C-alpha positions, 0 to 999 in steps of 0.5 A: 651877269655872274652872281657872287657866291656866299663866302666859304668857311672862314669868309674865304670865297669858294673856289671851283675848277671849270672846263675852261681851265681857269679858276673862278670864285663864287657861282659864276657860270664857266665858259666853254673853251670851244665857243666861249659861251657860258655853260652849266658845269654839271652838263657833259656837253656845251649846249651851244656848240656841242663840245665835250665839257671835260673837267681837268682833275689833279694828276693824283686822281686817275680815271675810272679803270673801266670806262675812263670817266674822270673821277671828280671826287677821290672819295667816290666808291663807284664810278658815276658813269658805269658803277664800277667799284672804286674804293672809298677813300682809296686811290683808284686802280690804274686802267690796266687793272680793270681786268680785276673785276672780270677776274672776280666774276670768272672766279664765281664760274661753277667748276662743272662741265657737261660732257656729251656721251656717245652711244658707245660710251665715248666722251665728246665735247665739253660744255662748262656752266657759265654761271649760277644759271645755265640754259640748255636748248636748241636756239638761244641757250647758253649751251646750244645743240642746233641740230637736235630736233628733239630739243625745245629752244629753251629746254633745260636749266642747270642751277649752281647754288651754294656749291650744289648742282641741280637741273630743272626742266623749262617746260620742254616738249620731251622733258629732261631725264635723269638716269638712276644712280640708286633706288628711286621711290616712285611718285604718282605721275612719274615718267620712266624711260627704259630703252625706247619705252616710255612708262607712266606710274599712276596711283590707283588708291586702295579699293573700297569695301565691296557692297554686301552680296544679295545671297550667301553665294561666294564669287569666284576670282583670283585671290593672288595677287592682292588688289592693285593700287598702282599701275605702269602705262606704256605710252606711245609718241602721241601720248596714247596708252598701249599696254598697262601693267598693274602693281599690288602690295607685296609683289615685285616686278621685273621688266626687260627685253626677254626676262621678267614679268613684263617683257618688250621683245621688240625693243633692241635698246633694252637689256634682257633684264633691264629694271625692277619695281619693288613693293615696300608696303604701299610704296613702289621703288624703281631700280636699274637691274644692271642694264646697258642703257640705264633707267631714267626718270623725268625731272619734276621741279629741281632735281639734284645732280652729283659728279658722274650724274647723267641726264638726257636732253633731247637726243643728247646724253650729258654727264656731269664732271666736276673739278 
């Protein structure tokens, strides 16, 4: 049996609009317009026949522009079904204005494209970043190169935050490489790519004091160069070390295919004079000596990029373009 509701303000019974289309006073349960059973007005479907319970609203209150849900209160700020912003106390946008939300989202798309660069330097396909985070890889990534066997499925992450671009390696097998645009101070463990040679920079530390000699006889030995405090190791594809070149303070080193202190005559992808490692007190600074193919360093952490920066992911050389 229907129960009467308490009176509203001023002693006037509260009035509600029900799915049946008529008006009732009090808290009496509405009836389904399809089967006539009393139903719970808060439920979207009739529990007896399954008919949809649509609440007729005034013509001045349009539905949600995204999902079409009827807005029961014009003061709602968000759609109760899909959470689309509606605007508190404002008229809800017409259905054709639903693209405004999508347009606002696209407005945040970074003005950045990654352009594939061929071996001869010509530019190929362009790939715009999709948002603040864009993945690059062989499978399932935002920018996907399915035919690149050197790429991991999820290889690299391009980050766009506060108008700045950076790149982060995602634990890929072959790493993410950024080509030098200026001098690079080497840090212990840095990996360097020049031509097809992979080199690793390691700190050795300063040698400690020698123990006192048993007698006054001096030992023979090279006094120049001074003691080695770092080294470059040439790495094979299986990670083993082939050759090692030691570095010492005050000694600059040149590397190339046929000119320099350390040469690689068997590597046609290297320039005659390819790179330099300069000593700056106890530090060593890597630089490009005007090589054709450049010098790259493996990304560690988040590495900032700029317009014109080049990165190597798998077998793809990508250049940053910004609008």
